[in-house]
C-alpha positions in Angstrom: 8.3 -15.6 100.8 9.3 -19.0 102.3 7.3 -22.2 102.0 5.9 -21.6 105.5 4.6 -18.2 104.5 2.2 -19.9 102.0 -1.3 -20.6 103.2 -0.9 -24.1 104.8 -3.7 -25.6 102.8 -2.1 -24.4 99.6 1.2 -26.3 100.1 2.1 -28.3 97.0 1.4 -32.0 97.1 3.3 -33.8 94.4 3.6 -30.5 92.6 -0.1 -29.8 92.8 -2.0 -27.9 95.5 -3.7 -30.3 97.8 -7.2 -28.8 97.3 -6.9 -29.2 93.6 -5.7 -32.9 93.9 -8.7 -33.6 96.1 -11.2 -31.8 93.8 -9.9 -33.8 90.8 -10.3 -37.1 92.7 -13.8 -36.3 94.1 -15.7 -38.1 91.3 -13.9 -41.4 92.1 -13.8 -40.9 95.9 -17.6 -40.5 96.3 -18.5 -44.2 95.3 -15.5 -45.4 97.4 -16.9 -43.6 100.5 -20.4 -44.9 99.8 -19.1 -48.5 99.4 -17.1 -48.3 102.6 -20.1 -46.9 104.5 -22.4 -49.6 103.3 -19.9 -52.3 104.0 -18.9 -51.2 107.5 -22.2 -49.8 108.9 -25.2 -52.2 108.9 -27.6 -49.3 109.6 -26.7 -47.7 106.3 -26.7 -51.0 104.5 -30.4 -51.4 105.3 -31.3 -48.0 103.8 -33.3 -48.0 100.6 -31.2 -48.0 97.5 -32.9 -44.7 96.3 -31.8 -43.0 99.5 -28.2 -44.3 99.3 -27.9 -43.1 95.7 -29.7 -39.8 96.5 -29.4 -38.3 99.9 -26.3 -40.2 101.1 -24.3 -39.5 97.9 -25.2 -35.8 98.1 -24.0 -35.7 101.7 -20.7 -37.3 100.7 -20.3 -34.9 97.8 -20.9 -31.9 100.0 -18.5 -33.2 102.6 -15.7 -33.5 100.0 -16.5 -30.1 98.6 -16.3 -28.6 102.1 -13.0 -30.2 102.7 -11.7 -28.9 99.4 -12.8 -25.5 100.5 -10.8 -25.9 103.8 -7.7 -27.0 101.9 -8.0 -24.1 99.5 -8.7 -21.4 102.1 -7.7 -22.8 105.5 -11.1 -21.7 106.8 -13.6 -23.9 108.7 -16.7 -25.4 106.9 -19.1 -22.7 105.7 -22.2 -21.8 107.6 -24.3 -22.9 104.6 -22.7 -26.3 104.6 -23.2 -26.8 108.3 -26.9 -25.8 108.0 -27.3 -28.3 105.2 -25.6 -30.9 107.3 -27.9 -30.1 110.2 -30.9 -30.8 108.0 -29.4 -34.1 106.8 -28.8 -35.2 110.4 -32.3 -34.4 111.4 -33.5 -36.8 108.7 -31.2 -39.5 109.9 -32.5 -39.0 113.5 -36.1 -39.2 112.2 -35.2 -42.5 110.5 -33.8 -43.9 113.7 -30.2 -44.3 112.4 -28.0 -44.7 115.5 -25.9 -41.6 116.2 -22.7 -43.7 116.3 -23.4 -44.9 112.8 -23.9 -41.3 111.6 -20.6 -40.2 113.2 -18.8 -43.2 111.8 -20.0 -42.5 108.3 -18.3 -39.0 108.4 -15.1 -40.5 109.8 -15.1 -43.1 107.0 -15.4 -40.3 104.5 -12.4 -38.5 106.0 -10.5 -41.8 106.2 -11.1 -42.5 102.5 -9.8 -39.0 101.5 -6.8 -39.4 103.8 -6.0 -42.8 102.2 -6.1 -41.1 98.8 -3.6 -38.4 100.0 -1.3 -40.5 101.9 -1.1 -43.2 99.2 0.4 -40.6 96.8 2.7 -38.8 99.2 6.4 -38.7 98.9 9.1 -37.5 101.4 8.9 -34.0 99.9 5.2 -33.8 100.7 5.6 -34.1 104.4 4.7 -30.5 105.2 1.5 -30.7 103.1 0.6 -34.1 104.7 1.0 -32.6 108.2 -1.2 -29.6 107.4 -3.8 -31.8 105.7 -4.0 -34.0 108.8 -4.5 -30.9 111.0 -7.3 -29.7 108.8 -8.9 -33.1 108.8 -9.0 -33.0 112.6 -10.5 -29.5 112.5 -13.1 -30.6 110.0 -14.1 -33.6 112.1 -14.3 -31.5 115.2 -16.7 -29.1 113.5 -18.8 -31.8 111.9 -19.0 -33.9 115.1 -20.3 -30.9 117.0 -23.0 -30.2 114.4 -24.0 -33.9 114.0 -24.2 -34.5 117.8 -26.2 -31.3 118.5 -28.6 -31.8 115.6 -29.1 -35.5 116.2 -29.9 -35.3 119.9 -32.1 -32.2 119.5 -34.2 -34.1 117.0 -34.2 -37.3 119.1 -35.3 -35.2 122.1 -38.2 -33.7 120.1 -39.2 -37.1 118.8 -39.0 -38.6 122.3 -41.1 -35.8 123.7 -43.8 -36.4 121.1 -43.7 -40.1 121.6 -43.8 -39.7 125.3 -46.8 -37.4 125.0 -48.6 -39.8 122.7 -48.0 -42.7 125.1 -49.2 -40.7 128.0 -52.3 -39.8 126.0 -52.9 -43.5 125.3 -52.5 -44.4 128.9 -55.0 -41.7 129.9 -57.4 -43.0 127.3 -57.1 -46.5 128.7 -57.7 -45.2 132.2 -60.8 -43.3 131.2 -62.0 -45.8 128.6 -62.5 -43.0 126.1 -61.1 -42.6 122.5 -58.7 -45.5 123.0 -58.5 -46.4 119.3 -57.6 -42.8 118.3 -55.0 -42.4 121.0 -53.4 -45.8 120.1 -53.3 -44.8 116.4 -51.6 -41.5 117.3 -49.0 -43.3 119.4 -48.5 -46.0 116.7 -49.3 -48.8 119.1 -52.0 -51.4 118.5 -54.7 -51.8 121.1 -54.2 -55.1 122.9 -57.2 -57.4 123.6 -56.2 -57.3 127.3 -53.7 -55.7 129.6 -51.8 -56.4 132.8 -52.2 -53.5 135.1 -49.5 -53.1 137.8 -49.7 -50.7 140.8 -46.1 -50.3 142.0 -44.9 -49.2 145.4 -41.2 -48.4 145.1 -39.0 -48.1 148.1 -36.6 -45.1 148.5 -33.1 -45.6 147.3 -30.3 -45.3 149.8 -29.0 -42.2 148.0 -32.3 -40.4 148.5 -31.8 -40.6 152.3 -28.2 -39.3 152.3 -27.9 -35.6 153.3 -24.9 -35.1 151.1 -26.7 -36.3 147.9 -29.3 -34.4 145.9 -32.4 -36.5 146.7 -34.2 -35.2 143.5 -31.3 -36.4 141.3 -31.2 -39.8 143.0 -35.0 -40.2 142.6 -34.9 -39.3 138.9 -32.0 -41.8 138.4 -34.0 -44.5 140.1 -37.1 -43.8 138.0 -35.1 -43.8 134.8 -33.4 -47.1 135.6 -36.7 -48.6 136.6 -38.5 -47.5 133.5 -35.7 -48.6 131.2 -35.4 -52.0 132.7 -39.2 -52.6 132.5 -39.2 -51.7 128.8 -36.2 -53.9 128.2 -37.7 -57.0 129.9 -41.4 -56.5 129.4 -41.4 -54.9 125.9 -41.3 -51.5 124.3 -45.1 -51.2 124.5 -45.0 -50.7 128.2 -47.0 -47.6 129.3 -46.1 -46.1 132.7 -46.7 -43.2 135.0 -44.1 -43.3 137.7 -43.0 -41.2 140.6 -40.2 -41.8 143.2 -42.7 -43.6 145.4 -44.2 -45.8 142.6 -47.1 -45.5 140.2 -48.8 -47.3 137.4 -47.5 -49.7 134.7 -49.7 -51.1 131.9 -48.5 -53.7 129.4 -50.2 -56.0 127.0 -51.1 -59.5 128.2 -48.6 -62.2 127.0 -50.5 -64.0 124.3 -53.7 -64.3 122.2 -55.4 -66.3 125.0 -55.1 -63.2 127.2 -52.8 -65.1 129.6 -51.0 -62.6 131.7 -47.7 -64.5 131.9 -47.2 -63.9 135.6 -43.8 -65.5 135.7 -42.6 -63.0 133.0 -44.1 -60.1 134.8 -42.6 -61.2 138.1 -39.2 -61.4 136.5 -39.6 -58.0 134.9 -40.5 -56.3 138.2 -37.7 -58.1 140.0 -35.2 -57.1 137.3 -36.5 -53.5 137.4 -36.1 -53.4 141.2 -32.6 -54.8 140.9 -31.6 -52.3 138.2 -33.0 -49.4 140.3 -31.5 -50.7 143.5 -34.8 -50.8 145.4 -37.5 -53.1 146.6 -40.8 -53.1 144.7 -44.2 -54.3 145.8 -46.8 -54.6 143.0 -50.5 -55.3 142.8 -51.4 -56.9 139.5 -54.7 -57.2 137.7 -55.5 -58.4 134.1 -58.3 -56.5 132.3 -59.8 -55.8 128.9 -58.8 -52.5 127.3 -62.0 -50.9 128.4 -61.6 -51.9 132.0 -58.0 -50.7 132.6 -59.2 -47.8 134.8 -61.1 -50.0 137.2 -58.2 -52.5 137.2 -55.7 -49.7 138.1 -57.7 -48.9 141.3 -57.8 -52.6 142.3 -54.1 -53.0 141.6 -53.3 -50.0 143.8 -55.4 -51.5 146.6 -53.7 -54.9 146.3 -50.3 -53.2 146.5 -51.2 -51.3 149.6 -52.7 -54.3 151.3 -49.6 -56.5 150.5 -47.3 -53.8 151.8 -49.3 -53.0 155.0 -49.7 -56.7 155.8 -46.0 -57.1 155.8 -45.7 -59.2 152.6 -42.2 -59.3 151.1 -41.5 -57.4 147.8 -43.0 -59.0 144.8 -46.0 -59.2 142.5 -49.4 -60.0 144.0 -52.7 -60.9 142.5 -56.0 -60.5 144.3 -56.0 -64.2 145.1 -52.8 -63.7 147.1 -54.3 -61.2 149.4 -58.0 -62.3 149.2 -58.4 -62.5 153.0 -56.8 -59.2 153.7 -58.7 -57.6 150.8 -62.0 -58.8 152.1 -61.3 -57.7 155.6 -60.5 -54.2 154.3 -64.0 -53.8 153.0 -66.3 -51.5 155.1 -68.7 -53.2 157.5 -69.4 -54.0 161.1 -67.2 -57.1 161.2 -64.2 -55.0 160.1 -64.8 -52.5 162.9 -65.2 -55.2 165.5 -61.9 -56.8 164.4 -60.0 -53.5 164.3 -61.2 -52.7 167.8 -59.5 -55.8 169.2 -56.1 -54.2 168.9 -57.1 -50.6 169.6 -55.8 -50.8 173.2 -52.3 -51.3 171.7 -52.3 -48.0 169.8 -51.4 -46.1 173.0 -48.1 -48.2 173.2 -46.8 -48.4 169.6 -44.0 -51.0 170.5 -46.7 -53.4 171.5 -48.6 -53.1 168.2 -45.3 -53.5 166.4 -44.3 -56.5 168.5 -47.6 -58.2 167.8 -47.3 -57.6 164.1 -43.8 -59.0 163.9 -44.6 -61.9 166.1 -47.4 -62.9 163.8 -45.1 -62.6 160.7 -42.5 -64.8 162.5 -45.0 -67.6 163.0 -45.4 -66.9 166.7 -41.7 -67.7 167.3 -40.5 -65.7 170.2 -36.8 -66.2 169.3 -37.3 -64.9 165.7 -39.4 -62.1 167.0 -36.7 -61.0 169.4 -34.1 -61.2 166.6 -36.3 -59.0 164.3 -36.8 -56.5 167.1 -33.2 -56.6 168.3 -34.4 -57.3 171.9 -34.0 -60.1 174.4 -36.5 -62.9 174.2 -37.6 -62.1 177.8 -38.6 -58.6 176.6 -40.8 -60.3 173.9 -42.4 -62.5 176.6 -43.2 -59.4 178.7 -44.7 -57.6 175.8 -46.8 -60.6 174.7 -48.2 -60.9 178.2 -49.0 -57.2 178.2 -50.7 -57.6 174.8 -52.8 -60.4 176.2 -53.8 -58.4 179.3 -54.9 -55.4 177.1 -56.7 -57.2 174.3 -57.7 -60.6 175.6 -55.9 -62.1 172.6 -53.2 -64.8 173.3 -50.3 -64.2 170.9 -48.7 -67.5 172.0 -51.7 -69.5 170.9 -51.6 -70.7 167.2 -55.3 -71.1 167.3 -55.7 -67.4 167.5 -53.2 -66.5 164.8 -55.9 -66.0 162.1 -58.0 -63.8 164.3 -55.0 -61.7 165.3 -53.9 -61.2 161.8 -57.4 -60.3 160.7 -57.5 -57.7 163.5 -54.3 -56.2 162.4 -55.4 -56.0 158.7 -58.8 -54.5 159.7 -56.9 -51.9 161.9 -54.7 -51.0 158.9 -57.7 -50.6 156.6 -59.4 -48.2 159.0 -56.2 -46.2 159.6 -54.2 -46.2 156.3 -52.0 -43.3 157.5 -50.5 -45.5 160.2 -47.0 -46.9 159.6 -46.9 -50.4 158.0 -47.5 -53.3 160.3 -43.9 -54.3 159.7 -40.9 -52.5 158.3 
């Protein structure tokens, strides 16, 4: 039998089989691995001393024993060891230890063992060193697979539970029932007051491309939007979002219940930028028991701002007070809406009037927005005057015309926005 007929892991190393050399050194290697892990990985350095000396030491010991087994038999880690490792990783995931730290800890253990081998190797030990290095790579492959799978399965379970608890808290705030119980289950303190945002989210360009899966594009947009909101507005953000928008609820900024509108505006703008879309938001501040009513008002503010042609941004009730009031049912609203009813038979006239109002009655700007010649604008404005009796060229009638457009939109919410 030649040297290469010997089981690779049993090749002599300084005259002693490699597995035996590692087994004899295990007692001194365990504290070395632990010291390196604590020194190089802050997440482990912050663990309780009892856990380091208990669970973490046991994991290191099992890892070295497993590698001794591989060196002795050439076989992969045993099923029993991998199951034990799976349970250990579940605990690290529950504790919130980052997965990169968990993986690095196992690589550090292998590195310490390798340093022990290579530091004692001579030229005659090259075959054993080569085989040991191969087994180390195989060990790391198997361990990495188990660690990754166990960690992310557990984090997904935790995320699902946390998400369900947050959604339950949001539902409790919207209904005003059992808020304290839902907050306790979610591990989130009930804030004295909340900022309630009703979001309208524009479609991403990818959602309109026929060669792109619109569902995937929409989910990517929502994920980026939610992630950025949580990053900029805080991890206690509660949200219920679809591709078209939805609801966001977050605690008011300080103990005086001040909403911090500048902070909220920056958060919404950053979220839109991260998702690559324009966002229009209605915003209301309310006590915890009034979140449900505030959500309805926030949604209405959002729709009014959008239909009135306001640019993307965050709007309070005071920003759209006139439009909001004009949208209330009553004879005055009906009379105002009727002023522009004759234009509904010619959609380009209604669009022209809306854009002309938004452009400050500037025919040149209106023509540019519509991509038509100014003479075309003049013709349409004359036609509008003939049909409605309103003079779109007269600044004195601007408020009345805008009010008529808002009232029309309130009566016919299914119509396209006044401006694109």
